[in-house]
N, C-alpha and C positions, 0 to 999 in steps of 0.2 A: 503494501499500498503505500503509495505517493504521501510525504510528507507536505502537513501546508504548508511550512517556509520553504519546502524546494519548490510546489504550485506557486508562490508567493512569488520568488524570483525568475522564475521563468515566466510569469504574466509579465511579471519588469522588463523584463528583454526585450518581448515582444512587444511590450506598448514603445518602449525606445527607437527598436527599428522600423516598424510603421509611421510614427513621430518624426524620423530623420528623411523616411524616404520619399515623404513628398516638399523638401525642402531643399531648394539650390535646383543646381543646372544639372540635369542627369546626365550619366556621361556616357560618351558615344566612341567605340574604336573607327569609326569616320571621320576621319580631318575637315573642321568646318574652316571656309574661311569667311568670315564674316565683314571684308572690307578695310580698309582703311578704319582707322580711328577721327572722328570726325576733328574737324579743325576749327576753330574760331576765328573770326578775320575780324578788327577794330570799325574797319570802312571809317577810320578818322582820319581827319582830312589832314593831308601834310604840309606842314607850316613852308611859307614861301616868302623870303622875304622880300621888301616892296622893293619895286625893280627902279632906282632912280636913274637909267640910262635912259636919254633923251630919244623917243621914238618905240620905244616899249610901253607894255601898261598890262597890269594885271586883267585877266577877265575868270569867267568860272565855266570851267570845262567839263562835260555830264559822264561819268562814266558808268560802268556797274560792279556794284557789291551788294554781295550778300542779297542779291535775287532784288536788285531796288539801283535807277537811276538815281548819281546824287556827286554833289560838283564838289570839284580841286580845282584849286589856283594855280594857276600858268599863266607866264609870263611869255607876251606876242607884241607883235610890230602895232604899234601904235591903230587904233579902227578907224582913225581917219578918212576914211576910206567910203565907197558906194558900197551897197546892198550887195552885190556878187563878189565884190572884193574882201567885204567881213566873214562873207559867209566858208568863198574858200578859203582862208586863215584857219576860222574856226575846225572848217572840216579837216585842214591836214595836220589840225593839232588832234583831233579825235585819231585820226590813223595813226598819227605817232605809238610807239610801245611805252605802256607805263613806267616812269623810269622806275626806280629802285624803292625810295620813300613809299612810292604810291603802289606798285606792287606789294612794298608790307602791309600796309594798310586793307590789302586785300582788290586794290583796284583792277582793271583790265577795260577794253574795249571790245564792243562787238563789231564794230564799223568797219567794213572790207575797204582793205587797201586800197581797191581796181576803182574805189565811187568816185563821180566827179562831180561838179553841181555849176548847172549854165542859168541861165536868166530865164524870164518868161518867151511860153511861146506867143502867136498873135490868138487874143482872145482870154488870154490868160490877165489876170487881177497883176498889177502892175509888181506888187510884191511878191510873186511865184518865183517858186526856186523849182528848178529841172532838175530830177539824178538821171544818172545813167542807167539806173534800174529802177523795176516798181520798189516803188515804197514797200508794199506788199509783200515782195520778195528777199526783203533785205535781212540777217540773222535778227535772233529772240533781243530785241530792248534796242535797236542801232537806230528806227526811226526815235525813240524815247531819249536816246542821248541827240539825234539833232537837233531836234525838237526844242529840249530843255538848254542844248547849248546855245543855238540862235534866238529864242526869243529872250526879247529884252537889249538886245543887241542892233546894232545897223544891217542885218541880218533878218532881222523881225517886221510884223508890220506895226504898225502906232500901240495895238494893246493889244502887245506880248503874244501874240499868236503868229504863229507859223504856216505857209504855204506852201506845200512839198506835193510836186506830182512826178511821174517817170518822165522817160525819154523822148514822150509823143501822145500825140494827142490821144493816142488811144487810155490811156491813164490819165482818166481826170487830174487837176490839181484840188488838194484837200485842206482843206484847215484844220491846223492842231493846236490844241493849247499846254505846257508842260502841267500838268494837273495830276491828283494822285495816280489814278488811273494809267497814266502813262508812264509815273515812272518807276512801277511797284508790278504792272502785270507784262508779261513777256508776250505779249501777245497782241498788246493793246496798238500797236501801228496801224493792226489790217480793220481795228474795227473804230477807232477814236477819233477819227478826220470827216470833218463836214465837208460841203460839196462850197467851194468857195467863190466868192462872186464878185 
């Protein structure tokens, strides 16, 4: 006959085994690749010293960081130039590889290197800018980068909107605003524009 003490000891062992079986991560003999550990990026704007050089000015250029479009300060040639000249200067900045401080902060650009900008076609609003690619075909966030960088400069309209179109009349020129949707949604460039008049 089994003693009560022995039964009690066996019960405790069984309870402990059952209690610990449901805790933690089950062991497996198959290697599991869970990917790289997530990294945190600061998205802090790198500090840029004010430029004292004549003919140079500080501007905000919008880059992508942590799934949104955010400004970084860059020093560019003075923007006392026409709409198209300003747009070309800013486009060049968007196509430059982020510098070391910007990369460390988590910034990148989706604006392709082969993108060019020209003036309006006949029938377009005077403030229209035409790209050599349909804005809908640009990578995620590229339209947001362009619009937010151009808005509030000579490249944009007086109401801080930006009118962009593709290379020909088959792509209508649309008016965009640098709003929260354009800054935070990857596909917003394809849905946020309104017909420019």
